[in-house]
C-alpha positions in Angstrom: -20.0 68.1 -81.5 -23.2 69.4 -82.9 -25.1 66.5 -81.2 -23.4 66.6 -78.1 -24.4 70.4 -77.9 -27.8 69.3 -79.2 -28.5 66.7 -76.4 -27.2 68.9 -73.3 -29.6 71.4 -74.4 -32.1 68.8 -74.8 -31.2 67.4 -70.7 -31.2 71.5 -69.7 -34.6 71.6 -71.2 -36.1 68.3 -69.6 -34.3 69.7 -66.4 -36.6 72.8 -66.4 -39.8 71.6 -67.6 -39.6 68.9 -64.8 -38.0 70.9 -62.3 -40.1 72.4 -59.5 -39.2 75.9 -61.3 -41.3 74.0 -64.0 -43.9 73.3 -62.0 -44.2 76.9 -60.6 -43.9 78.5 -64.4 -46.7 76.1 -65.2 -48.9 77.1 -62.7 -48.6 80.6 -63.2 -49.4 80.0 -66.6 -52.5 77.9 -65.6 -53.3 81.2 -63.5 -53.0 83.6 -66.4 -54.9 81.2 -68.7 -58.1 81.2 -66.1 -58.0 84.5 -65.7 -58.3 85.2 -69.4 -60.5 82.2 -70.0 -63.1 83.3 -67.0 -62.8 87.3 -68.6 -63.9 86.2 -72.0 -66.2 83.2 -71.5 -67.7 83.7 -68.1 -67.8 87.3 -67.6 -71.7 87.3 -66.4 -70.3 84.6 -63.8 -66.9 85.8 -62.9 -68.1 87.4 -59.5 -69.6 84.0 -58.5 -66.4 82.0 -59.6 -63.9 84.2 -57.3 -66.4 84.8 -55.0 -66.6 81.0 -54.5 -62.5 80.9 -54.6 -62.1 83.3 -52.0 -64.0 82.0 -49.0 -62.5 78.4 -50.2 -58.9 80.2 -50.0 -59.8 82.1 -46.5 -60.8 78.1 -45.7 -57.6 77.4 -46.8 -55.7 79.6 -45.0 -57.6 79.2 -41.5 -56.3 75.8 -41.7 -52.8 76.5 -42.6 -52.1 78.7 -39.8 -54.0 76.0 -37.7 -52.3 73.1 -38.9 -49.3 71.1 -37.5 -45.8 71.6 -39.2 -42.7 74.1 -39.9 -44.2 77.8 -39.8 -41.7 78.6 -42.9 -43.7 76.0 -45.2 -47.1 77.5 -43.8 -46.0 81.0 -44.7 -45.0 79.7 -48.5 -48.2 78.0 -48.5 -50.2 81.0 -47.6 -48.4 83.0 -49.7 -48.9 80.7 -52.8 -53.0 81.0 -51.8 -53.0 84.9 -51.2 -50.5 85.4 -54.9 -52.2 82.7 -56.9 -56.0 82.1 -55.3 -57.2 79.6 -57.9 -54.2 78.0 -58.7 -52.7 78.3 -55.2 -55.6 77.0 -53.1 -56.3 74.4 -56.1 -52.9 73.1 -55.3 -52.5 73.1 -51.8 -55.7 71.2 -51.7 -54.3 68.4 -54.8 -51.1 68.3 -52.5 -52.8 67.7 -49.1 -55.3 65.1 -50.8 -52.6 62.7 -52.3 -53.1 59.1 -51.9 -49.6 58.3 -52.8 -48.2 60.0 -49.5 -50.9 58.3 -47.5 -50.0 55.1 -48.5 -46.3 55.7 -48.5 -46.4 56.7 -44.8 -48.6 53.6 -44.0 -46.2 51.2 -45.8 -43.0 52.5 -44.1 -44.8 52.6 -41.0 -45.8 48.9 -41.3 -42.2 47.9 -42.3 -40.9 49.5 -39.5 -43.2 47.3 -37.4 -41.3 44.0 -39.5 -38.2 45.4 -38.8 -38.0 46.5 -35.3 -37.1 43.0 -33.7 -33.7 43.0 -35.6 -33.3 46.9 -34.4 -33.5 46.3 -30.3 -31.1 48.0 -28.5 -28.4 46.2 -26.0 -29.3 48.0 -22.9 -25.6 47.5 -21.7 -24.5 49.9 -24.0 -27.6 52.3 -22.7 -25.9 52.0 -19.8 -22.4 52.5 -20.9 -23.2 55.7 -22.6 -25.4 56.9 -19.8 -22.1 56.7 -17.5 -20.0 58.4 -20.5 -22.3 61.5 -21.4 -25.9 61.9 -20.2 -26.5 64.1 -23.6 -25.5 61.4 -25.9 -27.2 58.8 -23.9 -30.8 61.0 -24.5 -29.7 61.3 -28.1 -29.4 57.5 -28.3 -32.8 57.1 -26.5 -34.5 59.3 -29.0 -33.1 57.7 -32.1 -33.6 54.2 -30.2 -37.1 54.5 -28.8 -38.8 56.7 -31.3 -37.1 56.0 -34.5 -35.6 52.1 -34.1 -31.9 53.1 -34.5 -30.1 51.3 -31.8 -26.5 52.5 -30.5 -23.9 49.9 -31.0 -20.6 49.3 -30.3 -17.7 47.4 -31.5 -17.7 49.1 -35.1 -14.4 50.3 -36.8 -15.1 53.8 -38.5 -12.8 55.0 -41.7 -13.3 58.4 -42.5 -12.5 59.5 -46.5 -11.8 63.2 -46.9 -12.7 62.8 -50.6 -14.9 61.0 -52.9 -11.8 59.4 -54.7 -11.2 57.7 -51.3 -14.1 56.4 -50.6 -14.3 54.6 -54.2 -11.1 53.3 -53.9 -12.3 51.7 -50.6 -15.7 50.8 -52.0 -14.2 48.8 -54.8 -12.0 46.8 -52.7 -14.5 46.0 -50.4 -17.1 45.0 -53.1 -14.4 42.6 -54.8 -14.6 40.6 -51.3 -18.2 40.3 -51.3 -19.4 36.7 -50.8 -23.2 36.7 -49.8 -25.0 40.3 -50.8 -24.3 43.7 -52.1 -26.5 46.3 -51.6 -26.9 49.9 -53.3 -28.6 52.7 -52.5 -28.1 56.2 -54.3 -29.6 59.7 -55.3 -27.6 60.3 -57.9 -25.8 57.3 -60.8 -24.3 58.6 -64.1 -22.4 56.2 -66.6 -18.7 57.1 -66.3 -15.9 55.8 -64.9 -17.0 55.3 -61.4 -20.3 53.5 -62.1 -18.9 51.6 -65.1 -16.4 50.3 -62.5 -18.8 49.1 -59.8 -21.1 47.8 -62.3 -18.2 45.5 -63.7 -17.7 44.3 -60.7 -21.7 43.8 -59.8 -21.7 41.5 -63.0 -18.9 39.4 -61.3 -20.1 39.2 -58.0 -23.4 37.6 -59.7 -21.7 35.1 -62.0 -20.0 33.9 -58.6 -23.6 33.9 -57.0 -23.8 36.8 -54.7 -27.1 38.7 -54.4 -27.0 42.2 -55.8 -29.6 44.7 -55.1 -29.4 48.1 -56.6 -32.0 51.1 -56.7 -31.4 54.8 -57.4 -33.6 58.0 -57.5 -36.0 58.5 -60.1 -34.6 61.9 -61.0 -31.7 59.9 -62.7 -34.1 59.2 -65.4 -34.6 62.5 -66.5 -30.8 63.1 -67.9 -28.6 60.9 -66.6 -29.9 57.5 -67.2 -32.5 55.9 -69.6 -35.9 55.4 -68.5 -35.9 52.0 -68.7 -32.1 51.4 -67.0 -33.5 49.1 -64.6 -34.5 46.7 -67.3 -31.2 46.7 -69.0 -29.4 46.2 -65.5 -31.7 42.9 -64.9 -30.2 41.7 -67.8 -27.2 41.0 -65.7 -28.8 38.9 -63.2 -28.8 42.5 -60.7 -32.6 43.3 -58.9 -33.0 46.8 -59.4 -35.4 49.3 -59.1 -35.8 53.2 -59.8 -37.2 54.4 -56.8 -40.3 57.0 -57.4 -40.3 57.2 -61.0 -40.7 60.5 -62.2 -44.5 61.3 -63.1 -44.7 65.1 -63.2 -47.4 67.2 -62.3 -49.5 64.0 -61.2 -48.5 63.0 -57.5 -46.7 65.0 -54.7 -45.0 62.3 -53.3 -42.5 62.9 -56.3 -41.5 65.7 -54.1 -39.5 63.4 -51.5 -36.8 62.2 -53.1 -34.6 59.6 -51.9 -31.3 61.1 -51.3 -29.5 58.6 -49.4 -26.3 56.9 -50.2 -26.2 53.6 -48.6 -23.6 50.6 -49.3 -23.9 47.2 -47.7 -21.6 44.5 -48.3 -22.6 41.1 -46.7 -23.8 42.8 -43.9 -20.5 43.5 -42.8 -19.4 46.4 -44.1 -21.3 49.4 -45.3 -20.7 52.6 -46.6 -22.7 56.4 -46.3 -21.9 60.2 -47.0 -22.1 62.4 -49.7 -20.4 60.8 -52.5 -22.7 59.4 -55.1 -22.0 57.0 -58.1 -21.1 60.0 -60.8 -17.8 60.9 -62.3 -18.0 64.5 -60.9 -17.8 63.2 -57.3 -14.2 61.8 -57.7 -13.1 64.8 -59.5 -12.7 62.6 -62.8 -15.3 65.2 -64.5 -14.5 68.8 -63.6 -18.2 70.7 -63.0 -17.3 73.4 -60.3 -13.8 73.5 -59.9 -12.3 71.2 -57.1 -14.9 69.0 -55.9 -14.9 68.6 -52.4 -16.9 65.1 -50.8 -16.9 63.3 -47.7 -17.8 59.8 -46.6 -17.7 56.8 -44.2 -17.1 53.1 -43.9 -18.4 51.2 -40.8 -17.5 47.4 -40.0 -19.1 45.7 -37.4 -22.3 45.4 -35.4 -23.6 48.7 -36.7 -23.6 47.7 -40.2 -27.0 46.0 -39.3 -29.4 49.3 -39.5 -28.1 50.5 -42.6 -28.9 47.1 -43.8 -32.1 47.2 -42.5 -32.6 50.8 -43.8 -32.1 49.9 -47.1 -34.5 46.5 -47.0 -37.2 49.0 -45.7 -36.8 51.2 -48.7 -36.4 48.1 -51.1 -39.8 46.7 -49.7 -42.2 49.4 -50.2 -43.4 48.9 -53.1 -43.1 44.7 -52.6 -45.7 42.4 -51.7 -43.5 39.5 -51.0 -42.2 39.0 -47.1 -38.8 40.0 -46.4 -36.4 37.4 -45.1 -34.8 39.8 -42.9 -32.4 37.5 -40.5 -30.7 36.1 -43.2 -29.3 39.3 -43.8 -28.4 40.1 -40.5 -24.4 39.3 -38.8 -23.6 37.7 -35.7 -22.6 40.6 -32.7 -19.3 41.0 -32.5 -18.1 39.0 -29.3 -16.2 41.1 -26.6 -16.0 44.9 -26.2 -13.5 47.1 -28.2 -14.1 50.1 -26.3 -12.0 52.1 -27.8 -14.5 52.4 -30.8 -16.7 54.5 -28.8 -20.2 54.3 -29.9 -21.6 54.7 -33.3 -25.3 55.3 -34.2 -26.4 55.1 -37.7 -29.9 56.6 -38.4 -32.2 57.6 -41.1 -34.8 60.5 -41.7 -38.0 60.1 -43.8 -40.7 62.8 -44.7 -43.3 60.5 -43.6 -42.2 59.5 -39.9 -43.3 63.0 -38.3 -40.0 63.4 -37.0 -37.0 65.9 -38.0 -34.3 63.5 -37.3 -31.4 64.8 -39.4 -32.0 68.2 -38.1 -32.7 67.1 -34.2 -29.0 65.2 -34.6 -27.9 68.9 -35.6 -29.7 70.5 -32.9 -28.4 68.1 -30.6 -24.3 68.7 -31.6 -25.2 72.5 -31.6 -26.7 72.4 -28.1 -24.6 70.4 -26.2 -21.0 71.5 -27.7 -18.4 72.8 -25.2 -15.8 74.5 -27.3 -16.5 74.2 -30.9 -19.0 73.2 -33.6 -17.7 72.8 -37.2 -19.8 72.3 -40.2 -19.5 71.6 -43.9 -22.4 71.9 -46.3 -23.4 72.5 -49.7 -26.5 74.5 -49.4 -27.3 76.9 -46.5 -31.5 77.4 -46.7 -32.1 77.6 -42.9 -35.7 77.7 -40.8 -35.8 80.2 -37.9 -34.8 77.6 -35.5 -32.0 76.8 -37.0 -30.7 80.1 -37.3 -31.5 81.0 -33.8 -29.6 77.4 -32.4 -26.4 78.3 -34.3 -25.9 81.7 -33.5 -27.6 81.2 -30.0 -24.1 78.6 -29.9 -21.8 81.4 -31.3 -22.9 83.9 -28.8 -22.8 81.7 -25.8 -18.6 81.2 -27.0 -18.9 78.2 -28.9 -17.0 78.3 -32.3 -19.5 77.7 -34.7 -17.7 77.8 -38.1 -19.3 77.1 -41.5 -17.7 75.8 -44.9 -19.9 76.6 -47.7 -18.6 76.3 -51.6 -17.2 79.0 -53.3 -18.0 77.9 -56.8 -22.0 76.7 -56.6 -23.7 74.0 -58.8 -27.4 75.9 -58.3 -26.8 79.3 -58.8 -30.3 80.4 -57.0 -29.8 78.5 -53.7 -26.5 80.2 -53.4 -28.6 83.9 -54.2 -30.6 82.0 -51.0 -27.7 81.0 -48.8 -26.4 84.5 -49.4 -29.4 86.4 -47.4 -28.6 84.4 -44.5 -24.8 85.6 -44.0 -25.6 88.8 -42.4 -27.9 87.6 -39.8 -25.3 84.6 -39.0 -22.3 86.8 -38.7 -23.9 89.1 -36.5 -24.7 86.5 -34.1 -21.3 85.2 -34.3 -21.0 82.6 -36.8 -18.0 82.2 -39.0 -18.4 81.5 -42.8 -15.8 80.4 -44.9 -16.2 79.4 -48.6 -13.9 76.9 -50.2 -12.3 78.7 -52.8 -11.1 75.5 -55.0 -14.7 74.9 -55.6 -17.4 73.1 -54.6 -18.1 71.6 -51.2 -20.6 68.7 -51.2 -19.8 67.1 -48.1 -22.6 67.4 -44.9 -20.9 67.1 -41.9 -20.9 68.3 -38.3 -17.8 67.9 -35.9 -17.6 69.3 -32.3 -15.2 68.9 -28.9 -12.9 66.5 -30.4 -15.2 63.8 -29.4 -18.6 64.0 -31.5 -19.5 63.7 -35.4 -21.6 63.1 -37.7 -21.1 62.8 -41.5 -24.3 61.7 -43.8 -26.6 62.6 -46.5 -28.2 65.7 -45.4 -27.7 69.2 -46.0 -28.7 72.3 -44.2 -31.5 73.1 -46.4 -35.3 72.5 -46.3 -35.5 69.8 -48.8 -32.8 67.5 -46.5 -33.9 68.6 -43.3 -37.9 67.8 -44.2 -38.9 66.6 -47.6 -36.2 63.7 -48.8 -35.0 60.4 -47.7 -31.7 60.7 -46.0 -29.2 59.3 -43.6 -26.4 59.4 -41.5 -23.7 58.3 -38.9 -23.4 59.4 -35.3 -19.8 58.8 -34.1 -19.0 59.5 -30.6 -15.7 58.5 -28.4 -13.9 57.3 -31.5 -10.7 58.3 -33.0 -12.5 58.7 -36.6 -13.5 62.2 -35.2 -10.0 63.3 -34.6 -9.8 63.0 -38.4 -12.7 64.7 -39.2 -11.7 67.7 -37.4 -8.1 67.7 -39.0 -10.0 67.3 -42.5 -12.1 70.4 -41.5 -8.3 72.4 -40.6 -6.9 71.7 -43.7 -10.3 72.2 -45.6 -10.5 75.5 -44.1 -6.6 77.1 -45.1 -8.0 76.5 -48.4 -11.0 78.5 -47.5 -11.9 82.8 -47.6 -13.5 84.2 -44.8 -16.7 86.1 -45.4 -16.7 89.3 -43.7 -19.9 91.5 -42.7 -18.4 94.6 -44.8 -18.6 91.6 -48.1 -21.9 90.9 -47.4 -23.0 94.9 -47.3 -21.0 95.4 -50.8 -23.2 92.9 -52.4 -25.2 94.6 -55.1 -28.8 95.8 -55.2 -29.8 93.4 -57.7 -28.0 90.3 -56.1 -29.7 91.9 -52.8 -33.2 91.9 -54.6 -33.1 88.7 -56.0 -32.1 87.0 -52.8 -34.7 88.1 -50.7 -37.4 87.3 -53.6 -36.3 83.5 -53.8 -36.1 83.5 -50.0 -39.7 83.4 -49.8 -39.8 80.0 -51.9 -37.1 78.9 -49.9 -38.8 75.9 -48.5 -39.6 74.6 -52.1 -35.3 74.5 -52.6 
């Protein structure tokens, strides 16, 4: 028990040291240290030093104001430069002159060119979706022509309202694998879920199936040993850690791989909010009941998930990838009842806010309702305006949030948006049994998206993400029914409740909101 408590404390310490909070605290200490150091040792030169940094800070501020990008990010940087003139300026210059981020952007652009021949849009599908609904045809055009994510038909969709449901289906499909298995996840932690899957992967390798597994480097802080890829490779599984954490050395580490992708033989694919750890299947209770969602695709649209995985896998590879051998033949004929499916990915380096654009599209073209589940609500001005404009136009906009948060500071910031949203007509509910980790939008009984993208700055702007846009498929009805069942377990937040929050809670939320783009 003593060793367990010590291990928990150690993990907590690592989380603080290597988190954004740790970086901010370090910068504040450095700022104080520089001030004290210059005061004691450089008294006679202090005026010149701070004069130089004042001029440099003004130049940086002018550059920030005139640069492209989200205004909220620019305001946060300006606050850092003004509040911490020495460290704020140096940190901004450090962030903007990183070789790693420039290399990553160049490499991903090159990989996109390599995979474009395998992601061509079928013109017959384009013509059909234009005839069905022109608004969705415009989204399809944007995702295909601008980003390389085509629209597919002949794809079965199965929606899972809980992580347990996805786990059962995923283990069943993994056992059927004959050629290859690709896994890409943000969180992997040893326990019943991952150990069960790992046992299947080992067996599949013995059968001659190619298995590739990659996970985000944040897992190495407190969930997995740093040398875990080496351990996994001993089983014959190809394994790599995406963006290993090297604190304070590179800002590319701010761009985490938040995707959850499983592809089996190029025929079956999974994505959604469910990671590979026991809390996601309610095997371990951390924040009450864990409500999560996922989808399984079978058919042509799996090809996009395959290509997304291979693009990320090959970022640090030097050998040419044989993409063609991982693709499957398109399904003959046409199953009209399956509608249209668009798997899409989002990258912090493609100069497009893909996830947010999909959410905007659903909100802007809804006729009756838009129902949303999200674990976080840290919004930019465009999203606030779009949500409230839809509600003011008579569209029912309802958002389900957690009642038991996993991050107190993110929840405190989320509550600062409640008043403005509720006054704008947006209905906010909190899931009283526990924590909502689902990321879904569903609208008008015919349109939905399920994926990994939260309503916060990090998901919308800084992380690698993915999702599936679904139109005219019967599973949309299942997603809406799940929303209504979840709603029955929720408490509706009233304006009176928001106004009755304690002064300390309000002040804490408002102060943290200054740093919202970092959360």
